[in-house]
C-alpha positions as CSV (number, residue, x, y, z in Angstrom):
1,M,-15.6,12.6,2.8
2,N,-14.9,10.0,5.4
3,I,-11.4,8.7,4.6
4,V,-9.1,6.1,6.2
5,I,-5.4,6.1,5.4
6,S,-3.4,3.1,6.6
7,Y,0.3,2.4,6.7
8,F,2.4,-0.4,8.1
9,T,4.6,-0.8,11.1
10,P,8.4,-1.3,10.4
11,F,9.3,-4.5,8.6
12,P,11.0,-7.2,10.7
13,K,14.6,-8.4,10.2
14,F,14.3,-11.6,8.1
15,D,16.3,-13.9,6.0
16,V,15.2,-14.9,2.5
17,Y,16.6,-18.0,0.9
18,L,17.4,-17.7,-2.8
19,D,18.1,-20.5,-5.3
20,E,20.7,-20.4,-8.0
21,N,18.4,-18.3,-10.2
22,G,17.8,-15.8,-7.5
23,E,14.3,-17.0,-6.8
24,P,12.9,-17.5,-3.2
25,T,13.1,-21.1,-2.0
26,N,12.4,-23.1,1.2
27,V,15.8,-24.9,0.8
28,P,18.4,-23.2,3.0
29,T,21.1,-21.7,0.7
30,S,22.7,-18.3,0.6
31,K,20.8,-15.7,2.5
32,V,19.8,-12.1,1.8
33,H,19.8,-10.2,5.1
34,R,17.7,-7.2,5.7
35,K,18.0,-5.0,8.8
36,A,15.0,-4.3,10.8
37,Q,13.4,-0.9,10.1
38,K,13.0,1.9,12.5
39,R,10.2,3.4,10.4
40,N,8.2,2.1,7.4
41,G,8.2,4.4,4.5
42,S,4.5,3.9,4.0
43,R,3.9,5.9,7.1
44,D,5.7,9.0,5.7
45,V,3.6,8.9,2.6
46,A,0.3,8.2,4.5
47,E,0.9,11.2,6.8
48,A,1.7,13.5,3.8
49,V,-1.4,12.4,2.0
50,G,-3.5,12.9,5.0
51,E,-2.3,16.4,5.5
52,S,-3.0,17.2,1.8
53,F,-6.7,16.7,2.1
54,E,-8.8,19.9,2.5
55,R,-10.5,20.7,5.7
56,G,-14.0,19.3,5.9
57,N,-12.9,15.8,5.1
58,R,-12.7,13.4,8.0
59,V,-9.3,11.7,7.8
60,T,-8.3,8.9,10.0
61,L,-4.8,7.4,10.1
62,Q,-4.6,3.7,10.9
63,E,-1.5,1.6,11.6
64,I,-1.4,-2.0,10.6
65,D,1.2,-4.5,11.9
66,V,3.2,-6.7,9.5
67,L,1.4,-9.9,10.5
68,W,0.1,-12.9,8.6
69,S,-2.4,-13.9,11.3
70,V,-6.0,-13.4,10.5
71,E,-6.9,-13.4,14.2
72,H,-4.3,-11.0,15.7
73,P,-6.0,-7.7,16.6
74,A,-3.1,-5.6,15.1
75,G,-3.1,-7.6,11.8
76,P,-4.7,-6.4,8.5
77,Q,-7.9,-8.4,8.7
78,K,-8.8,-7.5,12.3
79,I,-7.8,-3.9,11.8
80,I,-10.1,-3.6,8.8
81,D,-12.9,-5.3,10.7
82,S,-12.6,-3.1,13.8
83,T,-12.2,0.1,11.8
84,L,-15.3,-0.6,9.8
85,Q,-17.2,-1.3,13.0
86,E,-15.9,1.6,15.1
87,M,-16.4,4.2,12.4
88,G,-20.2,4.0,12.8
89,E,-20.7,5.4,9.3
90,E,-19.8,4.4,5.8
91,I,-16.2,4.9,4.8
92,D,-16.0,6.7,1.4
93,L,-12.4,5.9,0.7
94,W,-9.7,3.7,2.3
95,L,-6.2,4.5,1.0
96,A,-3.6,1.8,2.0
97,F,0.1,2.4,1.6
98,G,2.8,-0.3,1.8
99,E,6.5,-0.2,1.1
100,A,7.8,-2.1,-1.9
101,G,10.5,-4.7,-1.5
102,A,13.9,-3.1,-1.2
103,T,15.5,-5.6,-3.5
104,D,13.1,-4.9,-6.4
105,H,15.2,-2.3,-8.3
106,S,12.9,-2.4,-11.3
107,T,10.4,-0.3,-9.3
108,A,12.9,1.8,-7.4
109,Y,11.5,5.3,-6.8
110,T,8.1,4.3,-8.2
111,F,4.7,4.7,-6.7
112,R,2.6,1.7,-7.8
113,L,-1.2,1.8,-7.8
114,E,-2.4,-1.8,-7.5
115,S,-5.3,-2.7,-9.7
116,V,-5.9,-6.2,-8.5
117,A,-5.1,-8.3,-5.4
118,T,-5.1,-12.1,-5.1
119,N,-5.5,-14.3,-2.0
120,R,-2.1,-16.0,-2.6
121,R,-0.3,-15.7,0.8
122,E,2.6,-17.4,-0.8
123,A,5.5,-15.3,0.4
124,L,8.2,-17.1,2.2
125,A,9.2,-14.1,4.3
126,L,8.4,-14.1,8.0
127,D,6.2,-11.5,9.7
128,N,6.9,-9.4,12.8
129,N,6.1,-12.5,15.0
130,G,8.5,-14.7,13.0
131,E,5.6,-16.6,11.5
132,R,4.9,-17.7,7.9
133,P,1.4,-17.5,6.3
134,V,-1.2,-20.2,6.6
135,L,-2.3,-20.9,3.0
136,N,-6.0,-20.3,2.2
137,D,-8.2,-22.7,0.3
138,E,-9.9,-19.7,-1.2
139,D,-8.2,-18.8,-4.5
140,A,-9.8,-15.5,-5.6
141,S,-9.0,-12.1,-6.9
142,Y,-10.7,-8.7,-6.4
143,R,-10.1,-5.7,-8.5
144,C,-9.8,-2.1,-7.4
145,K,-12.9,0.0,-8.1
146,F,-10.6,2.8,-9.4
147,N,-9.3,2.7,-13.0
148,T,-5.7,2.7,-11.9
149,E,-4.3,3.3,-15.4
150,A,-6.5,6.4,-15.8
151,L,-5.5,7.6,-12.3
152,V,-1.8,7.2,-13.2
153,A,-2.3,9.1,-16.5
154,E,-4.0,12.0,-14.6
155,I,-1.4,12.1,-11.8
156,T,1.5,11.9,-14.3
157,S,0.0,14.8,-16.3
158,K,-0.5,16.9,-13.2
159,L,3.1,16.5,-12.0
160,S,4.9,16.1,-15.3
161,W,7.3,18.9,-14.7
162,R,7.8,18.2,-11.0
163,S,8.4,14.4,-11.4
164,E,11.6,15.1,-13.2
165,V,12.8,17.2,-10.4
166,A,11.8,14.7,-7.7
167,N,12.9,11.9,-10.0
168,F,10.1,9.4,-9.4
169,S,7.4,7.7,-11.5
170,V,3.9,6.5,-11.0
171,Q,2.7,3.2,-12.5
172,S,-0.4,1.0,-12.5
173,S,0.4,-2.5,-11.4
174,S,-1.4,-5.8,-11.6
175,D,1.0,-7.7,-9.2
176,A,0.8,-6.6,-5.6
177,G,3.4,-9.2,-4.6
178,S,2.6,-12.1,-2.3
179,Y,3.5,-10.6,1.1
180,I,1.3,-8.9,3.6
181,C,0.8,-5.9,1.4
182,E,-1.2,-8.0,-1.1
183,S,-3.0,-9.8,1.7
184,T,-4.1,-6.3,2.9
185,A,-5.1,-5.1,-0.6
186,Y,-7.1,-8.3,-1.1
187,E,-9.1,-7.7,2.1
188,L,-9.8,-4.1,1.2
189,Y,-10.8,-4.8,-2.3
190,K,-13.0,-7.6,-1.2
191,R,-14.7,-5.4,1.4
192,A,-15.3,-2.6,-1.1
193,A,-17.0,-5.1,-3.4
194,E,-19.1,-6.9,-0.8
195,D,-19.4,-4.7,2.3
196,A,-21.7,-1.6,2.1
197,R,-19.7,0.1,4.9
198,L,-16.7,0.6,2.5
199,Y,-17.4,2.4,-0.8
200,K,-13.9,2.4,-2.4
201,S,-10.4,1.4,-1.6
202,L,-7.0,1.7,-3.2
203,F,-3.6,0.1,-2.3
204,I,-0.5,2.0,-3.3
205,H,3.1,0.6,-3.0
206,V,5.6,3.3,-2.2
207,P,9.3,3.2,-2.9
208,A,11.6,1.6,-0.3
209,F,13.2,5.1,0.1
210,R,16.0,4.3,2.5
211,D,17.1,1.2,0.5
212,T,16.9,2.9,-2.9
213,P,20.1,3.9,-4.7
214,K,20.8,7.7,-4.5
215,S,18.2,8.1,-1.8
216,S,18.6,11.1,0.5
217,P,16.4,12.7,3.1
218,A,15.9,15.8,0.9
219,R,15.1,13.9,-2.2
220,D,12.7,11.5,-0.4
221,S,10.9,14.3,1.3
222,D,10.4,16.2,-2.0
223,A,9.1,13.0,-3.7
224,I,6.7,12.3,-0.9
225,K,5.3,15.8,-0.8
226,T,5.1,16.2,-4.5
227,F,3.3,12.8,-5.0
228,A,0.9,13.5,-2.1
229,E,-0.2,16.9,-3.4
230,A,-0.7,15.6,-6.9
231,F,-2.4,12.4,-5.8
232,V,-4.9,14.1,-3.5
233,G,-5.6,16.8,-6.1
234,I,-6.6,14.2,-8.6
235,L,-8.7,12.2,-6.1
236,A,-10.7,15.4,-5.3
237,T,-11.9,15.4,-8.9
238,H,-13.3,11.8,-8.6
239,R,-16.7,12.3,-7.0
240,R,-18.9,9.4,-5.9
241,E,-21.3,8.3,-8.5
242,D,-24.2,8.7,-6.0
243,E,-23.1,12.1,-4.9
244,P,-25.3,15.0,-6.0
245,K,-23.8,17.2,-8.7
246,N,-23.9,21.0,-8.2
């Protein structure tokens, strides 16, 4: 298979304004500060998943910058465009990994397979260039071609005994957030639906390992390795509908 696996550059340092209910607001109030990252956790998972595919598969790792701009060459839209063009052949599968918000403790230590992405671009957070999104007139959603709930059930069954040791969970999600992760997922799901050069795509949110309570290098490494092996093992059983059966 021809596989692309993408991950994000480190997040910027940014301030998020919260109202009295703890919801994001444009009105300056108290701030939640987040330090700039040295490395985005999505890269660790992307590299582990790439190494887990058997020889014979063509695996390409692709970095995407945390940018709202649809014109910047390192931003999601242009990276997807250029990769599709430069590959010179159809991409069977594009796996995109993004790190979940560090303040979202409801999904701490959870891998989330995103079933749908919407062209919202509503997040108030700045990107790596200190810019906010330009809102789109197009209000559309695209669904992942994978049945994410079925995938989650298969992955959970495969690693049922290991997940307790690694202490992480896998879930299907219908809310990819409204930051650049969802913008990327939207572009990939749209291309898989409309562009013959991309057969399937899947966006996965990974835990914000270093900002998660009880995180440790050993625990994080074990969770990443265990998830990667189980995830790739399940993907190997999902053959293309147009691929000849033996």
